[in-house]
N, CA, C and O of each residue as an XYZ file, in Angstrom:
724
protein
N      19.928      8.386     -1.163
C      19.322      9.606     -0.666
C      17.852      9.700     -1.081
O      16.986     10.014     -0.264
N      17.581      9.424     -2.368
C      16.210      9.514     -2.860
C      15.334      8.451     -2.210
O      14.179      8.715     -1.875
N      15.879      7.254     -2.033
C      15.119      6.192     -1.368
C      14.777      6.613      0.059
O      13.649      6.408      0.509
N      15.729      7.195      0.768
C      15.479      7.674      2.134
C      14.404      8.753      2.156
O      13.557      8.766      3.049
N      14.433      9.654      1.184
C      13.409     10.697      1.100
C      12.019     10.070      0.916
O      11.049     10.486      1.551
N      11.944      9.081      0.053
C      10.655      8.412     -0.192
C      10.175      7.699      1.062
O       9.032      7.884      1.480
N      11.028      6.893      1.662
C      10.593      6.090      2.816
C      10.329      6.931      4.060
O       9.492      6.569      4.886
N      11.027      8.035      4.199
C      10.807      8.901      5.367
C       9.554      9.760      5.233
O       8.952     10.143      6.237
N       9.162     10.062      4.006
C       8.050     10.977      3.789
C       6.783     10.312      3.266
O       5.771     10.983      3.066
N       6.825      9.044      3.049
C       5.674      8.319      2.528
C       4.599      8.155      3.601
O       4.891      8.145      4.797
N       3.363      8.029      3.152
C       2.269      7.707      4.075
C       2.148      6.207      4.271
O       1.287      5.749      5.022
N       3.000      5.436      3.606
C       2.993      3.985      3.681
C       4.249      3.499      4.394
O       5.290      4.155      4.384
N       4.116      2.329      5.011
C       5.288      1.654      5.569
C       5.876      0.822      4.438
O       5.153      0.087      3.766
N       7.163      0.932      4.229
C       7.839      0.121      3.226
C       8.762     -0.827      3.974
O       9.574     -0.411      4.801
N       8.619     -2.116      3.664
C       9.431     -3.128      4.335
C       9.883     -4.166      3.323
O       9.186     -4.452      2.349
N      11.066     -4.728      3.571
C      11.570     -5.843      2.775
C      11.520     -7.065      3.677
O      12.014     -7.035      4.805
N      10.919     -8.144      3.174
C      10.703     -9.343      3.980
C      11.048    -10.582      3.179
O      10.773    -10.651      1.981
N      11.652    -11.563      3.838
C      11.975    -12.825      3.182
C      11.657    -14.001      4.093
O      11.651    -13.876      5.318
N      11.395    -15.134      3.478
C      11.229    -16.387      4.206
C      12.500    -17.227      4.142
O      12.686    -18.144      4.942
N      13.381    -16.907      3.178
C      14.555    -17.738      2.938
C      15.841    -16.915      3.058
O      15.851    -15.782      2.578
N      16.889    -17.394      3.645
C      17.026    -18.707      4.274
C      16.270    -18.840      5.594
O      15.968    -19.949      6.033
N      15.965    -17.696      6.226
C      15.088    -17.741      7.401
C      14.149    -16.545      7.350
O      14.467    -15.513      6.759
N      12.997    -16.698      7.974
C      11.973    -15.653      7.962
C      12.484    -14.433      8.712
O      12.805    -14.510      9.898
N      12.557    -13.290      8.001
C      13.066    -12.082      8.640
C      12.715    -10.832      7.836
O      12.491    -10.894      6.628
N      12.674     -9.710      8.528
C      12.580     -8.407      7.869
C      13.988     -7.928      7.595
O      14.843     -7.968      8.479
N      14.239     -7.470      6.367
C      15.546     -6.971      5.964
C      15.637     -5.454      6.093
O      16.717     -4.895      6.283
N      14.478     -4.800      5.985
C      14.419     -3.338      6.050
C      13.003     -2.924      6.425
O      12.032     -3.561      6.018
N      12.895     -1.856      7.203
C      11.595     -1.255      7.525
C      11.779      0.258      7.526
O      12.716      0.776      8.133
N      10.883      0.961      6.843
C      11.001      2.414      6.769
C      10.751      3.043      8.140
O       9.942      2.541      8.920
N      11.448      4.139      8.426
C      11.333      4.778      9.728
C       9.940      5.340     10.035
O       9.616      5.574     11.199
N       9.117      5.559      9.008
C       7.793      6.128      9.263
C       6.833      5.140      9.927
O       5.685      5.493     10.199
N       7.278      3.917     10.192
C       6.457      2.984     10.981
C       6.193      3.586     12.354
O       5.152      3.338     12.963
N       7.140      4.373     12.832
C       6.994      5.035     14.133
C       5.790      5.983     14.117
O       5.007      6.015     15.066
N       5.650      6.748     13.042
C       4.537      7.688     12.900
C       3.210      6.961     12.705
O       2.190      7.365     13.263
N       3.224      5.896     11.919
C       1.991      5.210     11.540
C       1.495      4.258     12.634
O       0.299      4.211     12.920
N       2.421      3.496     13.248
C       2.009      2.490     14.237
C       2.573      2.703     15.635
O       2.130      2.060     16.587
N       3.550      3.605     15.768
C       4.130      3.872     17.078
C       5.312      2.982     17.423
O       5.927      3.165     18.474
N       5.645      2.029     16.570
C       6.776      1.130     16.804
C       7.994      1.622     16.032
O       7.869      2.291     15.006
N       9.168      1.282     16.540
C      10.399      1.630     15.816
C      10.687      0.541     14.785
O      10.211     -0.586     14.925
N      11.462      0.868     13.755
C      11.842     -0.160     12.784
C      12.547     -1.345     13.447
O      12.368     -2.492     13.038
N      13.343     -1.055     14.468
C      14.079     -2.115     15.157
C      13.140     -3.102     15.850
O      13.410     -4.303     15.880
N      12.030     -2.594     16.411
C      11.062     -3.485     17.067
C      10.467     -4.465     16.057
O      10.284     -5.644     16.362
N      10.172     -3.979     14.870
C       9.611     -4.858     13.842
C      10.671     -5.834     13.348
O      10.378     -7.016     13.166
N      11.873     -5.375     13.130
C      12.909     -6.231     12.561
C      13.341     -7.343     13.510
O      13.852     -8.367     13.057
N      13.150     -7.168     14.808
C      13.490     -8.210     15.787
C      12.469     -9.339     15.816
O      12.743    -10.413     16.350
N      11.296     -9.098     15.245
C      10.188    -10.028     15.394
C       9.610    -10.415     14.022
O       8.797     -9.675     13.469
N      10.024    -11.574     13.467
C       9.540    -11.974     12.136
C       8.014    -12.070     12.025
O       7.461    -11.843     10.949
N       7.331    -12.403     13.120
C       5.865    -12.505     13.118
C       5.213    -11.263     13.733
O       4.164    -11.355     14.371
N       5.841    -10.112     13.537
C       5.396     -8.853     14.137
C       3.905     -8.593     13.913
O       3.168     -8.383     14.877
N       3.454     -8.602     12.667
C       2.055     -8.289     12.361
C       1.132     -9.416     12.814
O       0.063     -9.160     13.369
N       1.534    -10.636     12.583
C       0.727    -11.797     12.991
C       0.482    -11.779     14.500
O      -0.615    -12.107     14.952
N       1.488    -11.401     15.273
C       1.375    -11.396     16.734
C       0.496    -10.261     17.265
O       0.145    -10.254     18.445
N       0.142     -9.315     16.416
C      -0.682     -8.182     16.842
C      -2.069     -8.184     16.191
O      -2.825     -7.221     16.323
N      -2.393     -9.262     15.498
C      -3.694     -9.353     14.834
C      -4.834     -9.300     15.834
O      -4.762     -9.895     16.909
N      -5.885     -8.583     15.469
C      -7.109     -8.547     16.272
C      -8.044     -9.657     15.802
O      -8.682    -10.328     16.613
N      -8.119     -9.842     14.503
C      -8.972    -10.880     13.924
C      -8.385    -11.293     12.580
O      -7.415    -10.699     12.109
N      -8.973    -12.305     11.972
C      -8.529    -12.736     10.651
C      -7.258    -13.551     10.658
O      -6.498    -13.523      9.690
N      -7.013    -14.283     11.743
C      -5.788    -15.072     11.852
C      -5.667    -16.111     10.737
O      -4.586    -16.311     10.182
N      -6.776    -16.767     10.416
C      -6.759    -17.818      9.394
C      -6.416    -17.239      8.016
O      -5.602    -17.803      7.284
N      -7.036    -16.123      7.675
C      -6.778    -15.473      6.386
C      -5.326    -15.001      6.304
O      -4.669    -15.186      5.279
N      -4.830    -14.396      7.372
C      -3.450    -13.910      7.410
C      -2.482    -15.076      7.228
O      -1.534    -14.980      6.449
N      -2.718    -16.177      7.942
C      -1.859    -17.362      7.836
C      -1.900    -17.950      6.435
O      -0.881    -18.417      5.926
N      -3.066    -17.930      5.810
C      -3.201    -18.422      4.443
C      -2.295    -17.627      3.489
O      -1.602    -18.214      2.658
N      -2.301    -16.304      3.611
C      -1.468    -15.460      2.743
C       0.017    -15.677      3.027
O       0.824    -15.729      2.100
N       0.379    -15.802      4.303
C       1.784    -16.040      4.666
C       2.264    -17.373      4.089
O       3.382    -17.469      3.582
N       1.420    -18.390      4.167
C       1.783    -19.700      3.617
C       1.958    -19.614      2.098
O       2.892    -20.200      1.550
N       1.070    -18.892      1.421
C       1.175    -18.717     -0.037
C       2.468    -17.987     -0.401
O       3.143    -18.363     -1.359
N       2.813    -16.952      0.353
C       4.042    -16.199      0.088
C       5.273    -17.083      0.273
O       6.189    -17.069     -0.549
N       5.284    -17.845      1.354
C       6.408    -18.759      1.626
C       6.553    -19.764      0.479
O       7.652    -19.994     -0.028
N       5.428    -20.355      0.083
C       5.424    -21.329     -1.007
C       5.893    -20.696     -2.322
O       6.672    -21.294     -3.064
N       5.411    -19.481     -2.601
C       5.809    -18.788     -3.829
C       7.309    -18.522     -3.850
O       7.958    -18.703     -4.880
N       7.864    -18.092     -2.718
C       9.298    -17.808     -2.686
C      10.093    -19.108     -2.856
O      11.074    -19.141     -3.599
N       9.683    -20.151     -2.188
C      10.374    -21.442     -2.279
C      10.337    -21.994     -3.702
O      11.331    -22.543     -4.177
N       9.206    -21.854     -4.381
C       9.015    -22.434     -5.703
C       9.190    -21.442     -6.855
O       8.827    -21.742     -7.992
N       9.743    -20.266     -6.565
C      10.034    -19.231     -7.572
C       8.783    -18.811     -8.345
O       8.848    -18.576     -9.552
N       7.655    -18.718     -7.659
C       6.405    -18.279     -8.282
C       6.313    -16.768     -8.116
O       6.142    -16.265     -7.006
N       6.425    -16.061     -9.215
C       6.470    -14.596     -9.193
C       5.048    -14.051     -9.260
O       4.499    -13.844    -10.342
N       4.471    -13.825     -8.103
C       3.081    -13.384     -8.032
C       2.935    -12.330     -6.930
O       3.373    -12.532     -5.798
N       2.318    -11.212     -7.281
C       2.014    -10.186     -6.283
C       0.860    -10.676     -5.420
O      -0.031    -11.377     -5.898
N       0.886    -10.303     -4.154
C      -0.200    -10.662     -3.241
C      -0.645     -9.397     -2.523
O       0.167     -8.542     -2.168
N      -1.946     -9.299     -2.319
C      -2.567     -8.113     -1.742
C      -3.616     -8.565     -0.734
O      -4.477     -9.380     -1.067
N      -3.559     -8.050      0.493
C      -4.583     -8.363      1.492
C      -4.591     -7.303      2.579
O      -3.647     -6.525      2.714
N      -5.668     -7.282      3.354
C      -5.766     -6.332      4.465
C      -5.955     -7.100      5.767
O      -6.407     -8.245      5.773
N      -5.599     -6.445      6.868
C      -5.705     -7.065      8.182
C      -5.810     -5.981      9.246
O      -5.513     -4.811      9.003
N      -6.241     -6.403     10.432
C      -6.509     -5.484     11.541
C      -5.579     -5.828     12.706
O      -5.579     -6.958     13.193
N      -4.786     -4.848     13.150
C      -3.848     -5.087     14.255
C      -4.008     -4.017     15.333
O      -4.752     -3.049     15.175
N      -3.281     -4.224     16.434
C      -3.189     -3.215     17.482
C      -1.879     -2.459     17.310
O      -0.821     -3.068     17.145
N      -1.951     -1.122     17.347
C      -0.723     -0.337     17.290
C      -0.094     -0.292     18.683
O      -0.578     -0.955     19.600
N       0.964      0.472     18.848
C       1.684      0.517     20.129
C       0.797      1.052     21.258
O       0.999      0.702     22.421
N      -0.183      1.899     20.923
C      -1.108      2.441     21.926
C      -2.309      1.526     22.149
O      -3.263      1.905     22.828
N      -2.263      0.329     21.583
C      -3.339     -0.673     21.689
C      -4.643     -0.197     21.059
O      -5.730     -0.509     21.545
N      -4.522      0.560     19.973
C      -5.679      0.994     19.194
C      -5.743      0.147     17.924
O      -4.720     -0.271     17.381
N      -6.958     -0.090     17.473
C      -7.171     -0.865     16.261
C      -6.736     -0.067     15.034
O      -7.101      1.099     14.879
N      -5.952     -0.707     14.163
C      -5.505     -0.091     12.923
C      -5.684     -1.113     11.803
O      -5.218     -2.248     11.907
N      -6.358     -0.703     10.738
C      -6.506     -1.550      9.554
C      -5.381     -1.230      8.591
O      -5.128     -0.066      8.279
N      -4.699     -2.279      8.116
C      -3.601     -2.115      7.182
C      -3.875     -2.910      5.914
O      -4.442     -4.002      5.950
N      -3.462     -2.336      4.804
C      -3.531     -3.006      3.505
C      -2.098     -3.281      3.086
O      -1.274     -2.367      3.031
N      -1.799     -4.543      2.790
C      -0.437     -4.939      2.456
C      -0.363     -5.389      0.998
O      -1.056     -6.322      0.590
N       0.473     -4.725      0.231
C       0.743     -5.103     -1.155
C       2.168     -5.625     -1.203
O       3.113     -4.901     -0.890
N       2.322     -6.886     -1.594
C       3.636     -7.518     -1.615
C       4.044     -7.823     -3.046
O       3.288     -8.426     -3.808
N       5.242     -7.400     -3.398
C       5.775     -7.599     -4.741
C       7.088     -8.370     -4.612
O       7.984     -7.945     -3.883
N       7.211     -9.513     -5.320
C       8.467    -10.260     -5.240
C       9.592     -9.534     -5.982
O       9.393     -9.018     -7.082
N      10.760     -9.504     -5.372
C      11.956     -8.914     -5.985
C      12.850    -10.084     -6.418
O      13.292    -10.888     -5.598
N      13.098    -10.151     -7.720
C      13.770    -11.289     -8.340
C      15.252    -10.970     -8.565
O      15.596     -9.879     -9.019
N      16.125    -11.932     -8.244
C      17.554    -11.742     -8.513
C      17.909    -12.233     -9.914
O      17.029    -12.683    -10.649
N      19.167    -12.154    -10.289
C      19.597    -12.520    -11.649
C      19.444    -14.012    -11.933
O      19.446    -14.416    -13.096
N      19.313    -14.836    -10.900
C      19.120    -16.278    -11.075
C      17.644    -16.652    -11.177
O      17.309    -17.832    -11.276
N      16.758    -15.652    -11.152
C      15.328    -15.919    -11.240
C      14.703    -16.315     -9.922
O      13.539    -16.715     -9.879
N      15.467    -16.207     -8.840
C      14.978    -16.558     -7.512
C      14.412    -15.309     -6.831
O      14.905    -14.202     -7.048
N      13.384    -15.491     -6.014
C      12.822    -14.375     -5.245
C      13.743    -14.121     -4.055
O      13.834    -14.943     -3.144
N      14.423    -12.981     -4.072
C      15.308    -12.625     -2.953
C      14.494    -12.206     -1.736
O      14.778    -12.619     -0.612
N      13.472    -11.376     -1.976
C      12.637    -10.882     -0.881
C      11.385    -10.276     -1.477
O      11.257    -10.146     -2.695
N      10.471     -9.910     -0.609
C       9.253     -9.206     -1.007
C       9.351     -7.773     -0.526
O       9.776     -7.512      0.599
N       8.957     -6.851     -1.379
C       8.796     -5.473     -0.919
C       7.337     -5.341     -0.497
O       6.421     -5.606     -1.276
N       7.143     -4.931      0.739
C       5.804     -4.730      1.301
C       5.514     -3.239      1.296
O       6.305     -2.441      1.799
N       4.388     -2.872      0.729
C       3.918     -1.490      0.821
C       2.656     -1.579      1.663
O       1.620     -2.071      1.215
N       2.765     -1.093      2.890
C       1.710     -1.268      3.888
C       1.058      0.084      4.149
O       1.708      1.024      4.606
N      -0.233      0.167      3.853
C      -0.979      1.428      3.950
C      -2.015      1.345      5.067
O      -2.690      0.329      5.231
N      -2.126      2.412      5.820
C      -3.151      2.525      6.861
C      -4.491      2.832      6.185
O      -4.655      3.886      5.571
N      -5.441      1.912      6.302
C      -6.768      2.086      5.676
C      -7.869      2.153      6.736
O      -9.029      1.851      6.454
N      -7.504      2.545      7.942
C      -8.461      2.585      9.043
C      -9.642      3.495      8.729
O     -10.787      3.103      8.954
N      -9.397      4.691      8.220
C     -10.499      5.619      7.908
C     -11.441      5.021      6.873
O     -12.659      5.162      6.988
N     -10.894      4.359      5.869
C     -11.709      3.709      4.842
C     -12.573      2.610      5.461
O     -13.754      2.496      5.133
N     -12.000      1.810      6.344
C     -12.749      0.714      6.992
C     -13.859      1.276      7.880
O     -14.953      0.714      7.930
N     -13.590      2.371      8.576
C     -14.615      2.997      9.423
C     -15.765      3.496      8.555
O     -16.930      3.319      8.911
N     -15.447      4.122      7.415
C     -16.483      4.606      6.496
C     -17.301      3.436      5.944
O     -18.525      3.527      5.847
N     -16.631      2.337      5.583
C     -17.341      1.153      5.093
C     -18.279      0.595      6.157
O     -19.401      0.186      5.860
N     -17.806      0.584      7.399
C     -18.628      0.069      8.501
C     -19.852      0.949      8.732
O     -20.937      0.439      9.013
N     -19.690      2.264      8.616
C     -20.832      3.175      8.758
C     -21.873      2.905      7.678
O     -23.072      2.868      7.956
N     -21.410      2.718      6.450
C     -22.335      2.417      5.344
C     -23.037      1.088      5.593
O     -24.244      0.972      5.382
N     -22.292      0.098      6.036
C     -22.878     -1.219      6.330
C     -23.921     -1.107      7.444
O     -24.984     -1.722      7.365
N     -23.617     -0.325      8.479
C     -24.577     -0.135      9.576
C     -25.836      0.569      9.092
O     -26.943      0.200      9.485
N     -25.678      1.582      8.239
C     -26.838      2.275      7.689
C     -27.684      1.324      6.851
O     -28.912      1.341      6.933
N     -27.029      0.503      6.052
C     -27.739     -0.477      5.233
C     -28.511     -1.454      6.122
O     -29.678     -1.747      5.861
N     -27.862     -1.954      7.166
C     -28.516     -2.921      8.063
C     -29.687     -2.265      8.803
O     -30.731     -2.892      8.986
N     -29.522     -1.021      9.223
C     -30.622     -0.315      9.895
C     -31.805     -0.124      8.948
O     -32.956     -0.327      9.336
N     -31.519      0.264      7.719
C     -32.562      0.465      6.717
C     -33.268     -0.855      6.420
O     -34.496     -0.918      6.362
N     -32.480     -1.895      6.236
C     -33.053     -3.209      5.939
C     -33.882     -3.718      7.122
O     -34.960     -4.280      6.929
N     -33.385     -3.524      8.327
C     -34.107     -3.938      9.532
C     -35.442     -3.196      9.643
O     -36.463     -3.785     10.001
N     -35.419     -1.903      9.334
C     -36.644     -1.096      9.355
C     -37.665     -1.650      8.359
O     -38.837     -1.813      8.698
N     -37.225     -1.936      7.136
C     -38.127     -2.474      6.126
C     -38.605     -3.891      6.484
O     -39.780     -4.217      6.312
N     -37.694     -4.719      6.976
C     -38.054     -6.102      7.307
C     -39.134     -6.178      8.382
O     -39.971     -7.081      8.359
N     -39.120     -5.261      9.299
C     -40.052     -5.320     10.424
C     -41.228     -4.341     10.301
O     -42.003     -4.174     11.243
N     -41.349     -3.716      9.169
C     -42.437     -2.770      8.946
C     -43.749     -3.519      8.686
O     -43.747     -4.559      8.027
N     -44.858     -2.999      9.196
C     -46.150     -3.628      8.890
C     -46.610     -3.307      7.450
O     -47.505     -3.965      6.921
N     -45.996     -2.305      6.835
C     -46.334     -1.966      5.444
C     -45.553     -2.884      4.503
O     -44.422     -3.271      4.796
N     -46.169     -3.226      3.372
C     -45.520     -4.093      2.383
C     -44.581     -3.276      1.505
O     -44.942     -2.202      1.024
N     -43.365     -3.796      1.300
C     -42.370     -3.115      0.467
C     -41.781     -4.087     -0.539
O     -41.557     -5.263     -0.250
N     -41.539     -3.559     -1.724
C     -40.808     -4.292     -2.755
C     -39.860     -3.307     -3.413
O     -40.215     -2.160     -3.681
N     -38.657     -3.773     -3.666
C     -37.680     -2.988     -4.420
C     -37.388     -3.799     -5.678
O     -37.042     -4.978     -5.612
N     -37.536     -3.138     -6.822
C     -37.302     -3.850     -8.080
C     -36.473     -2.983     -9.012
O     -36.366     -1.769     -8.836
N     -35.901     -3.627     -9.990
C     -35.153     -2.944    -11.034
C     -35.743     -3.403    -12.354
O     -35.581     -4.556    -12.753
N     -36.434     -2.483    -13.033
C     -37.100     -2.798    -14.300
C     -38.004     -4.025    -14.165
O     -38.099     -4.844    -15.079
N     -38.658     -4.136    -13.023
C     -39.626     -5.214    -12.804
C     -39.065     -6.464    -12.155
O     -39.833     -7.329    -11.733
N     -37.747     -6.588    -12.064
C     -37.137     -7.759    -11.430
C     -36.978     -7.485     -9.941
O     -36.367     -6.491     -9.550
N     -37.519     -8.355     -9.124
C     -37.527     -8.177     -7.669
C     -36.123     -8.301     -7.083
O     -35.445     -9.313     -7.258
N     -35.705     -7.244     -6.383
C     -34.419     -7.232     -5.697
C     -34.592     -7.432     -4.188
O     -33.714     -7.974     -3.516
N     -35.737     -6.987     -3.672
C     -36.003     -7.074     -2.230
C     -37.509     -7.039     -2.004
O     -38.244     -6.371     -2.731
N     -37.951     -7.763     -0.993
C     -39.321     -7.640     -0.503
C     -39.314     -7.985      0.970
O     -38.456     -8.734      1.440
N     -40.273     -7.436      1.697
C     -40.303     -7.703      3.127
C     -41.370     -8.744      3.468
O     -42.122     -9.190      2.601
N     -41.421     -9.121      4.744
C     -42.337    -10.161      5.206
C     -43.792     -9.736      5.019
O     -44.639    -10.569      4.696
N     -44.090     -8.471      5.214
C     -45.471     -7.999      5.052
C     -45.968     -8.264      3.627
O     -47.125     -8.638      3.440
N     -45.118     -8.078      2.637
C     -45.510     -8.367      1.256
C     -45.671     -9.875      1.039
O     -46.592    -10.311      0.348
N     -44.775    -10.664      1.630
C     -44.914    -12.120      1.534
C     -46.270    -12.573      2.070
O     -46.925    -13.432      1.479
N     -46.684    -11.988      3.191
C     -47.980    -12.356      3.787
C     -49.131    -11.996      2.855
O     -50.079    -12.769      2.717
N     -49.058    -10.841      2.221
C     -50.128    -10.395      1.314
C     -50.251    -11.328      0.117
O     -51.359    -11.704     -0.266
N     -49.126    -11.702     -0.473
C     -49.189    -12.543     -1.672
C     -49.163    -14.039     -1.340
O     -49.159    -14.885     -2.235
N     -49.147    -14.349     -0.038
C     -49.249    -15.714      0.480
C     -48.121    -16.633      0.004
O     -48.343    -17.773     -0.405
N     -46.894    -16.085      0.074
C     -45.697    -16.885     -0.183
C     -44.984    -17.093      1.139
O     -45.108    -16.276      2.051
N     -44.238    -18.180      1.247
C     -43.517    -18.475      2.491
C     -42.054    -18.004      2.435
O     -41.504    -17.565      3.445
N     -41.435    -18.095      1.264
C     -40.007    -17.797      1.148
C     -39.744    -16.647      0.183
O     -40.312    -16.582     -0.907
N     -38.868    -15.742      0.613
C     -38.457    -14.643     -0.263
C     -37.760    -15.180     -1.506
O     -37.881    -14.609     -2.590
N     -37.038    -16.272     -1.344
C     -36.266    -16.820     -2.464
C     -37.157    -17.255     -3.631
O     -36.681    -17.375     -4.759
N     -38.460    -17.493     -3.365
C     -39.381    -17.867     -4.433
C     -39.658    -16.681     -5.367
O     -40.087    -16.877     -6.505
N     -39.415    -15.460     -4.892
C     -39.759    -14.265     -5.664
C     -38.529    -13.469     -6.086
O     -38.511    -12.882     -7.168
N     -37.504    -13.446     -5.241
C     -36.297    -12.669     -5.557
C     -35.734    -13.091     -6.912
O     -35.589    -14.281     -7.194
N     -35.424    -12.117     -7.731
C     -34.888    -12.370     -9.059
C     -35.934    -12.610    -10.119
O     -35.609    -12.721    -11.301
N     -37.187    -12.690     -9.711
C     -38.280    -12.926    -10.673
C     -38.816    -11.593    -11.183
O     -38.701    -10.559    -10.524
N     -39.407    -11.648    -12.378
C     -40.090    -10.484    -12.922
C     -41.456    -10.426    -12.245
O     -42.272    -11.333    -12.404
N     -41.702     -9.350    -11.486
C     -42.903     -9.314    -10.651
C     -43.943     -8.283    -11.069
O     -45.087     -8.369    -10.622
N     -43.599     -7.330    -11.891
C     -44.528     -6.271    -12.251
C     -45.646     -6.842    -13.087
O     -46.545     -6.109    -13.499
């Protein structure tokens, strides 16, 4: 009863997944319907459910899946954490963070992994906005006719092309990290 209360009311998808004896989902919390629009049964029918809906990062996702498979086969008890971008049932982009914890039986073998999958789309959007602001600011400084230098206690962290021209240097790397004051 308590487990059902947790899985039904959590903001995370909770799933049990194994590679052995065959790759399969053993359990998926019903709130997957709320978070991604899919039913637990849809996920449980498809062992490569998340992989098949990836928007990008296929190589990274495959790397983690291979590590998990290897860990389960070789009884390596190691938590794994990664994020990925998929399409939900409405074909909208959703960023998910997956924390996998091996569940060990009395023989020391990994029976399955408990996946705690969190929707981090809002966080990723905020990070992208910050990155865009940084790139816009940097682009503005890089193309400004005025010379700019950013330093921390005299150590050069940034300079633009206009400053390079004034001091007659060709490469920023010759000055970055140097004490310039």
